C-alpha positions as CSV (number, residue, x, y, z in Angstrom):
1,M,-8.4,10.0,-3.4
2,V,-7.4,7.9,-0.4
3,I,-4.2,5.9,-0.5
4,A,-2.7,3.6,2.2
5,I,1.0,3.5,2.8
6,T,2.8,0.9,4.9
7,S,5.5,2.8,6.7
8,D,8.4,2.5,9.0
9,G,7.3,5.6,10.8
10,K,4.2,7.8,11.4
11,T,4.9,10.5,8.8
12,L,5.3,10.7,5.1
13,E,9.0,11.5,5.5
14,T,9.7,8.0,6.7
15,S,10.4,5.0,4.5
16,V,7.8,2.8,2.9
17,S,8.0,-0.7,4.6
18,Q,10.0,-3.4,2.8
19,H,7.3,-6.0,3.7
20,F,3.5,-5.2,3.9
21,E,2.8,-7.2,7.1
22,L,5.9,-6.0,9.0
23,C,5.1,-2.3,8.8
24,N,5.3,-0.2,11.9
25,Y,2.5,2.1,10.8
26,L,-0.3,2.1,8.2
27,L,-0.7,5.6,6.9
28,I,-4.1,6.6,5.4
29,V,-3.5,9.6,3.2
30,N,-6.3,11.7,1.7
31,T,-4.5,13.2,-1.3
32,S,-6.9,16.0,-1.9
33,G,-6.0,17.7,1.4
34,M,-2.9,15.7,2.2
35,S,-4.2,14.7,5.6
36,V,-2.5,11.7,7.1
37,K,-3.9,9.3,9.7
38,A,-1.2,7.1,11.2
39,I,-2.4,3.7,12.6
40,E,0.3,2.0,14.7
41,N,0.8,-1.7,14.1
42,E,1.7,-2.2,17.8
43,T,0.1,-5.6,18.0
44,G,1.6,-6.9,14.8
45,F,-1.6,-7.2,12.7
46,S,-1.5,-10.1,10.2
47,G,-1.3,-9.1,6.6
48,E,-4.9,-10.2,6.1
49,V,-6.1,-7.9,8.9
50,L,-4.1,-5.0,7.5
51,A,-5.5,-5.6,4.0
52,K,-9.1,-5.5,5.5
53,K,-8.3,-2.2,7.3
54,I,-7.3,-0.7,4.0
55,I,-10.6,-1.8,2.5
56,D,-12.5,-0.4,5.6
57,F,-10.8,3.0,5.0
58,N,-12.1,2.9,1.3
59,C,-8.5,3.3,0.0
60,E,-8.2,3.2,-3.8
61,G,-4.5,2.2,-3.7
62,I,-1.7,0.9,-1.5
63,I,2.0,1.8,-1.6
64,T,4.0,-0.9,0.1
65,G,6.8,-3.4,-0.2
66,K,6.5,-7.2,-0.7
67,L,3.0,-8.7,-0.4
68,N,2.2,-12.3,0.6
69,R,-0.4,-14.2,-1.4
70,G,-3.3,-13.9,1.1
71,E,-3.0,-10.1,1.5
72,F,-2.4,-9.6,-2.2
73,D,-5.6,-11.5,-3.1
74,I,-7.7,-9.6,-0.6
75,L,-6.5,-6.2,-2.0
76,A,-6.7,-7.3,-5.6
77,D,-10.2,-8.7,-5.2
78,A,-11.2,-5.4,-3.7
79,Y,-9.9,-3.6,-6.8
80,I,-7.2,-1.8,-4.8
81,T,-4.3,-0.8,-7.0
82,R,-0.9,-2.0,-5.5
83,Y,2.2,0.1,-5.9
84,L,5.8,-0.9,-5.0
85,G,7.3,2.0,-3.1
86,S,9.7,0.3,-0.6
87,D,12.8,2.2,-2.0
88,H,11.3,5.6,-1.2
89,S,9.9,7.8,1.5
90,G,6.1,8.0,1.7
91,A,6.2,11.5,0.2
92,K,8.4,10.5,-2.7
93,A,6.4,7.4,-3.4
94,L,3.2,9.5,-3.5
95,D,4.8,11.9,-5.9
96,L,5.9,9.1,-8.2
97,M,2.5,7.5,-8.0
98,K,0.8,10.8,-9.1
99,K,3.3,11.0,-12.1
100,R,2.5,7.3,-12.9
101,E,6.2,6.5,-12.4
102,L,5.8,4.1,-9.5
103,A,5.9,0.4,-10.3
104,L,2.7,-1.7,-10.0
105,I,2.6,-4.9,-8.0
106,R,0.9,-7.1,-10.5
107,T,1.4,-10.5,-8.7
108,F,2.1,-11.4,-5.2
109,D,5.5,-12.8,-6.2
110,G,6.6,-9.8,-8.2
111,A,6.3,-11.3,-11.6
112,Q,5.3,-8.9,-14.4
113,Q,2.5,-11.0,-15.8
114,C,-0.8,-11.0,-14.1
115,E,-2.7,-14.3,-13.8
116,G,-6.1,-13.1,-12.7
117,N,-8.8,-10.5,-13.0
118,H,-7.2,-7.8,-10.8
119,D,-7.4,-4.0,-11.2
120,H,-4.0,-2.4,-12.0
121,Q,-4.8,1.3,-12.5
122,L,-6.6,3.9,-10.6
C-alpha cells in the first residue's frame, strides 16, 4: 500500500504538517517495505499541485493536517482516503492508521458528516 504524508521534515520521525499545502515535504511511503521517498516542497507547490502529485504516485491514502476545499475535492474524487495526523509524527500516524485509530477527514472543513460521494476507507 502506498500512503502519502505531508511532513515538516524528510523522515517519518518528523511531525505531520498542520496544513496540507504548507508542508515542507511530501513523503511517499510504501508500507509493504517501509520505503520512504521524500519530495521537498521547496517551491511552495499549491495544494492542488500537491494533491495531483499524490494521485500520480498512486497513493491510496494521505495523512495530513487541514485541507482546503480544492485539494480536498481532488483527493476525494480520486478515492484517496484522507487521515488527520497533524498531532503525530509520521511513524506514529502510520501506526495509528494501520490500527484504524486515526481520524478520517470526511469534509474539507472538518465536519463529521460527509456531503458527497467520497471514499472514506481503504
